C-alpha positions as CSV (number, residue, x, y, z in Angstrom):
1,M,-15.7,43.2,-250.0
2,S,-17.1,39.7,-250.3
3,K,-13.7,38.4,-251.5
4,I,-12.0,40.0,-248.6
5,L,-14.4,38.5,-246.1
6,A,-14.0,35.1,-247.8
7,R,-10.2,35.3,-247.5
8,E,-10.6,36.3,-243.8
9,G,-12.9,33.4,-243.3
10,D,-10.5,31.0,-244.9
11,T,-7.7,32.3,-242.7
12,V,-9.8,31.7,-239.6
13,K,-10.7,28.2,-240.7
14,K,-7.0,27.5,-241.1
15,L,-6.2,28.8,-237.6
16,I,-8.9,26.8,-235.9
17,P,-7.2,23.4,-236.2
18,W,-3.8,24.9,-235.2
19,L,-5.3,26.5,-232.1
20,C,-7.1,23.3,-231.2
21,G,-3.8,21.4,-231.5
22,V,-2.0,23.8,-229.2
23,I,-4.8,23.5,-226.6
24,V,-4.7,19.7,-226.7
25,F,-0.9,19.6,-226.6
26,Q,-0.9,21.9,-223.4
27,L,-3.6,19.8,-221.8
28,C,-1.6,16.6,-222.5
29,I,1.5,18.1,-220.9
30,Y,-0.5,19.1,-217.8
31,L,-2.1,15.7,-217.4
32,Y,1.3,14.0,-217.8
33,L,3.0,16.1,-215.2
34,N,0.0,15.8,-212.9
35,Q,0.3,12.0,-213.0
36,L,4.1,12.0,-212.9
37,L,4.6,14.2,-209.9
38,V,1.8,13.6,-207.5
39,P,-1.4,11.9,-208.8
40,S,-4.4,14.1,-208.5
41,V,-6.8,12.1,-206.3
42,G,-9.8,12.2,-204.1
43,N,-10.2,10.6,-200.7
44,V,-8.0,7.7,-199.8
45,T,-9.5,4.4,-198.9
46,V,-7.7,3.9,-195.6
47,T,-6.7,0.3,-195.3
48,R,-4.2,0.0,-192.5
49,V,-1.9,-3.0,-193.0
50,D,0.6,-4.0,-190.4
51,S,3.0,-6.6,-191.7
52,G,2.8,-8.4,-188.4
53,G,-0.9,-9.1,-189.1
54,V,-0.3,-10.8,-192.4
55,Q,2.4,-13.3,-191.4
56,S,0.3,-16.4,-192.4
57,G,-1.5,-15.2,-195.4
58,V,-2.4,-12.6,-198.0
59,Q,-5.0,-9.8,-197.8
60,Q,-6.8,-9.2,-201.1
61,L,-7.9,-5.6,-201.6
62,F,-9.8,-4.4,-204.7
63,S,-9.6,-1.0,-206.4
64,Y,-12.6,1.3,-206.4
65,D,-14.1,-0.1,-209.6
66,G,-12.9,-3.7,-209.2
67,S,-10.5,-3.5,-212.1
68,F,-7.5,-4.4,-210.0
69,R,-6.8,-6.7,-207.0
70,A,-3.9,-6.1,-204.6
71,D,-2.5,-9.1,-202.9
72,V,-0.8,-7.7,-199.8
73,S,1.5,-9.8,-197.6
74,K,4.5,-9.2,-195.3
75,D,6.8,-10.0,-198.3
76,A,5.3,-8.2,-201.2
77,V,2.5,-6.1,-202.7
78,K,1.3,-7.6,-206.0
79,I,-1.4,-6.0,-208.1
80,Y,-3.3,-8.0,-210.8
81,S,-5.9,-7.1,-213.4
82,T,-9.1,-8.8,-212.3
83,S,-10.2,-9.5,-215.9
84,D,-7.2,-11.7,-216.8
85,S,-5.2,-12.1,-213.6
86,V,-2.1,-10.5,-215.2
87,L,0.5,-9.1,-212.8
88,R,0.6,-5.3,-213.4
89,K,2.6,-3.9,-210.5
90,E,4.8,-5.3,-207.7
91,I,6.7,-4.2,-204.7
92,D,9.0,-6.6,-202.9
93,I,9.4,-6.0,-199.2
94,G,13.0,-6.6,-198.2
95,A,14.1,-8.5,-195.1
96,T,14.8,-5.3,-193.2
97,E,11.7,-3.5,-194.5
98,K,8.2,-3.4,-193.0
99,L,4.9,-2.7,-194.9
100,T,2.9,-0.6,-192.5
101,Y,0.3,1.1,-194.7
102,F,-1.6,0.2,-197.9
103,S,-4.6,2.0,-199.5
104,W,-6.5,2.3,-202.8
105,L,-7.6,5.7,-203.9
106,Q,-11.4,6.1,-203.9
107,D,-11.8,7.5,-207.4
108,R,-9.1,6.0,-209.5
109,N,-6.8,3.0,-209.9
110,I,-3.8,4.2,-207.9
111,A,-2.6,2.5,-204.7
112,L,-0.3,3.8,-202.0
113,A,2.2,1.7,-199.9
114,G,4.0,2.9,-196.8
115,I,7.3,1.2,-196.1
116,S,9.6,1.5,-193.1
117,E,13.2,0.5,-193.0
118,P,16.2,1.1,-190.8
119,G,18.8,3.7,-191.9
120,K,22.2,5.0,-190.7
121,S,20.6,8.0,-189.0
122,G,17.2,6.5,-188.0
123,T,14.2,4.9,-189.6
124,I,13.3,5.7,-193.2
125,C,9.6,5.9,-194.2
126,T,8.7,5.9,-197.9
127,L,5.3,6.4,-199.5
128,E,5.3,4.5,-202.8
129,P,2.6,5.1,-205.3
130,L,1.5,2.3,-207.6
131,N,-0.1,4.0,-210.6
132,L,-2.3,1.7,-212.8
133,V,-3.6,4.7,-214.7
134,T,-0.3,5.5,-216.5
135,D,3.1,3.9,-216.7
136,S,4.8,7.0,-215.4
137,Q,7.1,6.7,-212.4
138,S,5.7,8.9,-209.6
139,I,7.9,10.6,-207.0
140,K,8.2,8.7,-203.8
141,P,8.1,11.0,-200.7
142,T,10.8,9.8,-198.3
143,I,11.2,10.8,-194.7
144,T,14.5,10.1,-192.9
145,G,16.0,10.3,-189.4
146,L,12.9,9.0,-187.6
147,S,12.7,7.0,-184.4
148,K,13.1,3.2,-184.4
149,D,9.4,2.2,-184.5
150,A,8.2,5.0,-186.9
151,E,5.7,4.1,-189.5
152,I,3.3,5.7,-192.0
153,A,-0.2,5.6,-190.4
154,G,-2.2,8.0,-192.6
155,V,-2.2,9.8,-195.9
156,A,-4.3,12.7,-197.3
157,Y,-4.2,14.3,-200.7
158,S,-5.4,17.7,-202.0
159,P,-6.4,17.0,-205.6
160,D,-6.4,20.6,-206.9
161,T,-3.1,21.6,-205.2
162,N,-1.2,18.3,-205.6
163,V,-0.3,18.4,-201.9
164,V,0.2,15.3,-199.8
165,Y,0.0,15.0,-196.0
166,I,1.7,12.0,-194.4
167,Q,1.0,11.0,-190.8
168,V,4.1,9.3,-189.3
169,K,3.5,7.5,-186.0
170,S,5.9,6.2,-183.4
171,G,3.9,4.6,-180.6
172,V,1.1,7.1,-179.8
173,I,3.2,10.0,-181.0
174,S,2.3,11.4,-184.4
175,T,4.1,13.9,-186.7
176,I,2.5,15.2,-189.9
177,Y,4.6,16.0,-193.0
178,R,3.6,17.9,-196.1
179,T,5.0,17.4,-199.6
180,D,4.0,18.9,-202.9
181,A,4.5,18.4,-206.6
182,N,8.0,19.8,-206.3
183,N,8.8,17.1,-203.7
184,T,9.4,19.8,-201.1
185,L,9.0,18.0,-197.7
186,T,8.2,20.0,-194.6
187,K,7.0,19.2,-191.1
188,V,3.6,20.6,-190.2
189,G,4.0,22.6,-187.0
190,S,1.7,23.4,-184.1
191,T,0.1,19.9,-184.1
192,P,-0.6,17.8,-181.0
193,S,1.5,14.6,-180.5
194,N,-1.5,12.3,-180.1
195,I,-3.5,12.4,-183.3
196,G,-6.3,10.2,-184.4
197,R,-6.8,10.7,-188.1
198,I,-5.8,13.1,-190.8
199,A,-7.8,14.3,-193.9
200,N,-7.9,17.2,-196.3
201,L,-10.2,19.5,-198.2
202,K,-10.2,18.7,-202.0
203,S,-10.6,22.2,-203.4
204,E,-7.9,23.9,-201.4
205,D,-4.8,23.2,-199.4
206,A,-6.2,22.6,-195.9
207,L,-5.3,19.8,-193.4
208,L,-7.7,18.3,-190.9
209,Y,-6.9,16.2,-187.9
210,D,-8.3,15.4,-184.5
211,S,-6.4,15.5,-181.1
212,V,-7.0,12.4,-179.0
213,T,-5.8,14.3,-176.0
214,T,-8.4,17.2,-176.2
215,G,-11.1,15.6,-178.2
216,R,-11.1,18.4,-180.7
217,V,-11.0,18.5,-184.5
218,Y,-8.8,21.2,-186.1
219,L,-8.2,22.6,-189.6
220,V,-4.9,24.1,-190.7
221,D,-4.6,26.2,-193.8
222,K,-2.7,29.3,-194.9
223,K,-4.6,31.4,-192.3
224,G,-3.3,29.2,-189.4
225,K,-5.0,26.6,-187.1
226,Q,-8.6,26.7,-186.0
227,W,-10.8,24.5,-183.8
228,I,-13.8,23.5,-185.9
229,S,-15.6,20.9,-183.9
230,P,-18.6,22.0,-181.8
231,Q,-17.6,23.8,-178.6
232,D,-20.4,22.2,-176.5
233,G,-18.4,20.3,-173.9
234,S,-18.4,17.0,-175.9
235,E,-15.4,15.4,-177.4
236,Y,-15.1,14.6,-181.1
237,A,-13.0,12.6,-183.6
238,L,-12.4,13.1,-187.3
239,I,-14.0,10.7,-189.8
240,G,-13.0,12.3,-193.1
241,T,-14.2,14.4,-196.0
242,D,-15.9,13.8,-199.3
243,K,-15.5,15.1,-202.8
244,N,-17.6,18.2,-202.0
245,D,-15.5,19.2,-199.0
246,N,-18.1,18.2,-196.5
247,I,-16.4,17.3,-193.2
248,Y,-17.6,14.3,-191.2
249,I,-16.9,14.0,-187.4
250,A,-18.0,11.7,-184.7
251,R,-19.1,12.7,-181.2
252,L,-17.4,10.4,-178.6
253,S,-19.5,8.5,-176.1
254,S,-19.3,10.0,-172.7
255,A,-19.6,6.5,-171.2
256,Q,-16.0,5.8,-171.9
257,G,-14.6,8.7,-169.9
258,S,-13.2,12.1,-171.0
259,A,-9.6,12.6,-172.0
260,K,-9.6,15.8,-169.9
261,T,-10.7,14.0,-166.7
262,T,-8.4,11.0,-167.1
263,G,-5.0,12.7,-167.4
264,G,-5.0,13.3,-171.1
265,T,-5.6,9.9,-172.6
266,G,-8.3,8.2,-170.6
267,G,-10.7,6.0,-172.6
268,N,-10.1,8.1,-175.7
269,N,-7.1,6.5,-177.2
270,T,-7.2,5.7,-180.9
271,G,-8.0,2.0,-180.3
272,N,-11.1,2.2,-178.2
273,R,-12.8,5.5,-178.8
274,L,-16.6,5.0,-179.3
275,A,-18.7,7.2,-181.5
276,D,-22.4,7.7,-180.5
277,M,-23.2,10.3,-183.2
278,I,-21.9,11.3,-186.6
279,L,-22.2,14.9,-187.8
280,V,-21.5,16.7,-191.1
281,G,-20.5,20.3,-191.7
282,G,-18.1,22.5,-193.7
283,L,-15.4,25.1,-193.4
284,N,-18.0,27.8,-192.9
285,E,-21.0,25.7,-192.0
286,A,-22.2,24.4,-188.6
287,F,-22.1,20.7,-187.9
288,T,-25.5,18.9,-187.9
289,P,-26.2,15.3,-186.9
290,L,-26.8,12.5,-189.4
291,Q,-29.2,9.6,-189.0
292,Q,-26.9,6.6,-188.6
293,S,-27.7,3.1,-187.4
294,G,-25.2,0.9,-185.7
295,L,-24.0,3.4,-183.1
296,P,-22.2,3.4,-180.7
297,S,-19.3,2.0,-182.7
298,P,-15.5,2.3,-182.6
299,V,-14.3,5.4,-184.4
300,N,-11.7,3.3,-186.2
301,S,-14.5,1.3,-187.8
302,I,-16.2,4.3,-189.3
303,T,-15.2,5.7,-192.7
304,V,-16.8,8.0,-195.3
305,T,-16.6,7.3,-199.1
306,Y,-15.6,9.8,-201.8
307,D,-19.4,10.3,-202.5
308,G,-20.2,10.9,-198.8
309,T,-21.6,7.6,-197.7
310,I,-20.8,6.6,-194.1
311,K,-19.6,3.0,-193.7
312,L,-19.3,0.9,-190.5
313,T,-17.1,-2.2,-190.7
């Protein structure tokens, strides 16, 4: 009996390294595909860059941990290692192209660049990832047939589902597109035309946005669309989400006038909306006020970090 048990023990010992190797191999394949198709990311550090605003110089923007520096101009995006100033990634902006969006992800060294260019059947908008984590070539979501002045104005990722939401803006009119790891591009329906910001939950495929026209914040998931901001007569704007799926919104100052009483846009356009209170809540949790100094402040100057810190710039 002892010999039989010894032989069985030897067999198990021989199987353990093999099983470990299989698990490691499968994990490597998953991580490779995850980076190759759509990088799994947290919140996006929204850094809107209009090429018209960098005509005379270069904007220097650093990654979340300071390991890389992006030099952003109207002609190119160049990313350098901060430790040795070696050029690591580069995008040349062509004569007919326009860089309208650039951002660093908040939890890893991946950047996103939004580029518009004229095409035969309308403007083409491309979201180009610059992956400093691996050397893999990520898929570039491309939207064609857009109006002349269309540009990428916002991006949101769902890390667990590898879903990307892209806000394309033409004047004050926004359209939201959804793409996934299979590069299947669809237009998100039942959204208002005048949208402030977009965001997403991290643990599931759910889009968030605010309507500038109504002053409401909405969530769209597989169950449909729902109005999630407080229904108390005030108007609200979306700030963003954090890594724990907490949702941050801003109450708009009544002093600037209501969108409802000024014909649908009033004082609440995306450029001059003022926030006098910041609230935090969740998908199934009520919104509660946060103590925040520096208010009232323009909504566009307020962001939330991946860890849930509110920043005013």
